[in-house]
C-alpha positions in Angstrom: 35.5 -54.4 -52.6 37.9 -51.5 -53.7 35.8 -48.3 -55.0 37.2 -48.6 -58.9 38.4 -45.2 -60.7 35.2 -43.9 -61.9 33.8 -44.3 -58.5 36.7 -41.8 -57.3 36.2 -39.7 -59.7 32.6 -39.0 -59.2 33.1 -38.5 -55.4 35.9 -36.2 -56.0 33.0 -34.2 -58.4 30.4 -34.4 -55.7 32.8 -33.1 -53.3 33.2 -29.9 -55.4 29.2 -29.4 -55.6 28.9 -29.5 -51.8 28.7 -25.9 -51.1 31.0 -24.9 -48.4 29.6 -24.3 -44.8 28.3 -21.0 -44.4 30.4 -18.5 -42.2 28.6 -17.5 -38.9 27.0 -14.0 -38.7 29.6 -11.6 -37.2 28.3 -11.0 -33.4 28.7 -7.6 -32.9 31.0 -5.8 -30.7 30.4 -5.2 -27.1 29.2 -1.7 -26.4 31.3 0.5 -24.4 31.2 0.3 -21.0 29.6 -3.0 -20.8 31.1 -5.5 -18.2 34.8 -6.3 -19.6 34.0 -10.2 -18.8 31.0 -10.6 -21.0 32.4 -11.6 -24.5 30.0 -10.3 -27.2 26.6 -8.3 -26.9 23.7 -10.0 -24.8 20.9 -7.7 -25.1 20.3 -6.7 -21.5 19.3 -3.1 -22.4 16.5 -4.3 -24.5 14.7 -4.7 -21.1 13.9 -1.1 -21.3 12.1 -1.4 -24.3 10.1 -4.3 -22.9 9.1 -2.3 -19.9 8.4 0.7 -22.3 6.1 -1.8 -24.4 4.3 -3.3 -21.3 3.5 -0.2 -19.6 2.2 1.3 -23.0 -0.4 -1.6 -23.1 -1.6 -1.3 -19.7 -1.3 2.8 -18.8 -0.7 4.0 -15.6 -2.6 5.7 -12.9 -2.1 9.0 -11.4 -4.2 10.9 -9.0 -3.6 14.5 -8.0 -5.1 16.6 -5.1 -5.9 20.0 -5.5 -6.3 21.7 -1.8 -6.9 25.4 -1.3 -9.3 28.3 -0.7 -12.3 29.1 -3.1 -10.8 31.5 -6.0 -7.4 30.6 -6.1 -7.3 29.5 -9.7 -7.2 25.5 -8.8 -9.2 24.4 -11.5 -7.7 26.6 -13.8 -4.0 25.5 -12.9 -5.1 21.9 -13.3 -6.5 22.3 -16.6 -3.5 23.8 -17.7 -1.2 21.6 -16.3 -2.7 18.7 -18.4 -4.1 21.0 -21.3 -7.4 19.4 -21.2 -10.6 20.2 -19.6 -10.1 18.1 -16.4 -11.2 19.9 -13.4 -14.3 19.7 -11.6 -15.6 23.0 -12.7 -14.9 22.2 -16.2 -16.9 19.4 -15.9 -20.1 20.3 -15.7 -19.9 22.7 -12.5 -22.9 24.9 -11.7 -22.0 28.6 -11.2 -24.6 28.8 -8.6 -23.3 26.3 -6.5 -22.9 27.8 -2.9 -19.9 27.8 -0.8 -20.1 23.9 0.9 -20.8 24.0 4.6 -18.2 21.5 5.3 -15.1 20.1 3.3 -16.4 17.8 0.4 -14.0 15.5 -1.6 -14.7 15.4 -5.4 -12.8 13.0 -7.7 -13.0 13.2 -11.3 -11.3 10.7 -13.6 -10.4 10.9 -17.0 -8.1 8.6 -19.7 -5.6 11.0 -21.6 -3.3 9.9 -24.3 -0.2 11.3 -25.5 2.2 9.3 -27.8 0.2 6.1 -27.5 1.2 6.0 -23.5 -2.3 5.6 -21.9 -2.8 7.8 -18.4 -5.6 7.2 -16.1 -5.8 10.9 -14.4 -7.7 11.1 -11.5 -8.2 14.9 -10.1 -9.5 15.3 -6.5 -10.9 18.6 -5.8 -11.7 19.8 -2.1 -14.3 22.4 -2.3 -15.1 24.0 0.8 -11.7 24.0 2.3 -10.6 27.3 4.3 -13.8 29.0 3.2 -15.6 28.9 6.7 -15.4 31.4 9.5 -14.2 28.5 11.9 -12.0 26.5 9.5 -10.6 24.0 12.8 -9.8 20.8 11.9 -10.8 21.5 8.1 -8.0 18.9 6.9 -9.8 15.9 8.8 -12.0 15.0 5.7 -8.6 15.0 3.3 -6.7 13.0 5.9 -9.7 10.7 6.2 -10.1 10.0 2.3 -6.3 10.0 1.9 -6.0 7.0 4.4 -9.2 5.6 3.1 -7.6 4.8 -0.2 -4.9 3.1 1.3 -7.1 1.2 3.2 -9.0 0.1 0.1 -5.3 -0.7 -1.4 -4.2 -2.8 1.5 -7.6 -5.1 1.8 -7.3 -5.6 -2.1 -3.4 -6.6 -0.9 -4.4 -9.1 1.8 -7.6 -10.9 0.1 -6.3 -14.7 -0.7 -7.4 -14.3 -4.2 -5.8 -11.0 -5.3 -6.1 -9.0 -8.4 -3.3 -9.1 -11.0 -3.5 -5.6 -11.0 -4.9 -3.7 -8.3 -6.7 -0.5 -8.7 -4.5 2.4 -7.5 -6.9 5.5 -6.2 -3.7 6.5 -3.4 -3.3 10.2 -3.8 -0.1 10.2 -5.3 0.5 14.3 -5.2 -1.3 17.0 -3.3 -0.9 20.3 -4.6 -1.4 23.3 -1.8 -2.5 26.4 -2.9 -1.0 29.3 -1.2 -2.6 32.8 -0.9 -0.5 35.5 -2.7 -0.4 37.8 0.3 2.9 38.6 0.5 3.2 38.6 4.3 3.8 35.2 5.5 1.7 31.6 5.8 -2.0 31.5 7.6 -1.9 29.3 10.7 -4.3 27.2 8.7 -1.6 26.6 5.8 1.0 25.5 8.7 -1.8 23.2 10.2 -2.8 21.5 7.0 1.0 20.5 5.7 2.1 19.7 9.2 -0.8 17.0 9.6 -0.8 15.9 5.8 2.9 16.0 5.0 3.3 12.6 6.6 0.6 11.0 4.8 1.0 12.5 1.5 3.4 14.2 -0.6 2.7 18.0 -0.5 3.7 20.6 -3.0 3.4 24.1 -2.1 2.4 26.3 -4.8 1.9 30.3 -4.5 -1.4 30.9 -6.7 -2.1 33.9 -8.6 1.6 34.9 -8.6 1.1 37.6 -11.2 -0.7 39.9 -8.1 2.7 40.2 -6.8 6.0 42.2 -8.1 9.1 40.1 -8.8 10.6 41.5 -5.5 7.5 40.6 -3.5 7.3 37.3 -5.0 11.1 36.4 -4.4 10.7 37.5 -0.8 7.7 35.6 -0.3 9.0 32.4 -1.2 12.0 32.8 0.6 9.6 33.4 3.6 7.4 30.8 3.0 10.8 28.6 2.6 11.7 29.8 6.1 8.5 29.4 7.8 8.1 25.8 6.7 11.7 24.8 7.8 11.1 26.3 11.4 8.1 24.3 11.7 9.7 21.2 10.7 7.3 20.8 7.9 8.6 18.4 5.2 7.4 19.0 1.3 8.2 16.9 -1.7 10.9 16.1 -2.7 11.8 15.1 0.9 15.6 14.8 1.8 15.4 11.8 3.6 14.2 10.0 0.2 17.2 11.2 -2.0 18.4 7.6 -3.2 21.9 9.3 -4.7 24.0 12.1 -4.9 22.5 13.0 -8.3 18.9 13.0 -7.0 20.1 14.9 -3.8 21.8 17.7 -6.2 18.8 17.8 -8.5 16.4 18.0 -5.7 18.4 20.3 -3.6 18.3 23.0 -6.0 14.4 22.6 -6.4 14.2 23.1 -2.6 16.3 25.8 -2.2 15.6 27.7 -5.9 12.1 26.6 -7.0 9.9 25.8 -4.0 7.1 26.8 -3.4 6.2 27.4 -7.1 5.0 30.8 -8.0 2.4 30.3 -11.2 0.0 31.8 -13.3 -2.8 29.4 -14.8 -5.0 30.1 -17.8 -6.5 28.1 -20.0 -7.0 31.2 -22.7 -5.2 31.3 -25.8 -3.8 34.5 -27.2 -1.8 35.7 -30.3 1.9 36.9 -29.2 4.2 37.2 -32.0 2.7 35.4 -34.4 2.3 32.7 -31.9 -0.8 30.9 -29.9 0.2 31.0 -26.3 -1.7 30.6 -23.1 -2.0 33.6 -21.3 -3.7 35.8 -19.1 -4.8 39.2 -20.7 -4.3 42.6 -19.0 -4.5 46.4 -19.7 -0.8 46.5 -19.8 0.3 43.3 -22.0 -0.3 39.2 -22.0 1.3 37.1 -19.0 2.4 34.1 -20.7 2.1 31.0 -18.3 4.6 28.8 -20.3 6.9 31.8 -20.4 9.5 31.4 -17.4 10.3 35.3 -17.0 6.5 35.7 -16.6 5.7 32.5 -14.0 6.9 29.3 -12.7 4.4 27.5 -14.0 6.6 25.7 -16.7 9.1 24.5 -13.7 5.9 23.0 -11.9 4.6 21.3 -14.8 8.1 19.8 -16.0 8.6 18.8 -11.9 5.4 17.2 -11.5 4.9 15.1 -14.9 8.5 15.5 -17.1 11.1 14.6 -14.2 9.0 13.2 -11.1 6.2 12.0 -11.9 7.3 8.3 -11.4 8.9 9.1 -7.9 6.0 10.6 -6.4 4.2 7.6 -7.1 7.2 5.4 -5.7 7.5 7.7 -2.7 3.4 7.0 -2.1 3.7 3.3 -2.6 7.3 2.9 -0.8 7.0 5.5 2.1 3.5 6.8 2.7 1.6 3.6 2.2 4.2 1.3 3.8 3.9 3.5 6.9 0.1 3.1 6.7 0.4 -0.6 6.0 2.9 -1.3 9.3 0.7 0.8 11.4 -2.6 -1.2 10.3 -1.0 -4.6 10.7 0.9 -4.2 13.7 -2.6 -2.7 15.1 -4.4 -5.7 14.7 -1.9 -8.2 15.1 -1.1 -8.8 11.5 -4.2 -8.5 9.4 -7.1 -5.6 9.1 -10.1 -6.2 10.9 -12.4 -8.5 8.8 -15.6 -6.7 7.3 -19.0 -8.3 6.2 -17.6 -8.2 2.7 -14.2 -9.7 3.2 -15.7 -12.3 5.5 -18.1 -13.5 2.5 -14.9 -13.0 -0.1 -13.0 -15.1 2.5 -15.7 -18.2 2.8 -16.0 -18.0 -1.2 -12.3 -18.1 -1.6 -12.3 -20.9 0.9 
């Protein structure tokens, strides 16, 4: 049956009431620099924010070792670096403690939080290093400790039922303290760095740099660099691990100008021109720790924490740990030897 005129009118009235389809939201224009073939914005750049959120939830590990003779200000410098009482001495150290007869390894863990980011910091101290009359092979306990941490990580990796997140106790950075003699490196310094530079990231540091004049400091730094080069000692950042031209340019500048960092540490605050500053008080004024005209502490802090901390962790994992892992697996036909503990784990997993 044909629709009458009334029905046609109603249909026309209804069509007027039906709202027009909404316009689609405007797709933002593609940002500059995006691939010309992509039409519109996808959101790939949000991956950085996703990674940041995930890291902030889990936090991360950073393990720093300090090596050098007693009295060079190792504990003070580490406290200054992290602006916290994190060293062995500030964690209930006994003043009457005698010099250990052999090199000891003491690790102290802390959780430091800044801006919502949690860092599990472990400071590994080596009391007794270089303090004996006969210091022959005194680096061996340190090398053994570093390799033990690689072994611990490797055993966790080869387990059938691996942990989702393996606890990382590997040493990411070793600050080696050079005595501010102004002459040259001692045989002990050279031997230590020669042996340990193959297994850990070594950053040489001239301790108590306020004991030298500016000219002496410049000459001593040049001499130390020359001696390290002549003896074929690679310190961090190593030349062969520079990934691109930008890294190479930045790291070359550090290797040729900053290394070894001549530093002064202090956890005491003083008033200078109405500002609170970390410093050391002398009869002729205050040496400001974070003032670049006074010492290079700020350069060292920026280098270790603000620009290269992630790289220190990556070089430890991808280079030093991989070298250790490859050697261990080669020596044992593919797997580390089974201990009683790993055998029990293996059986329980099966």
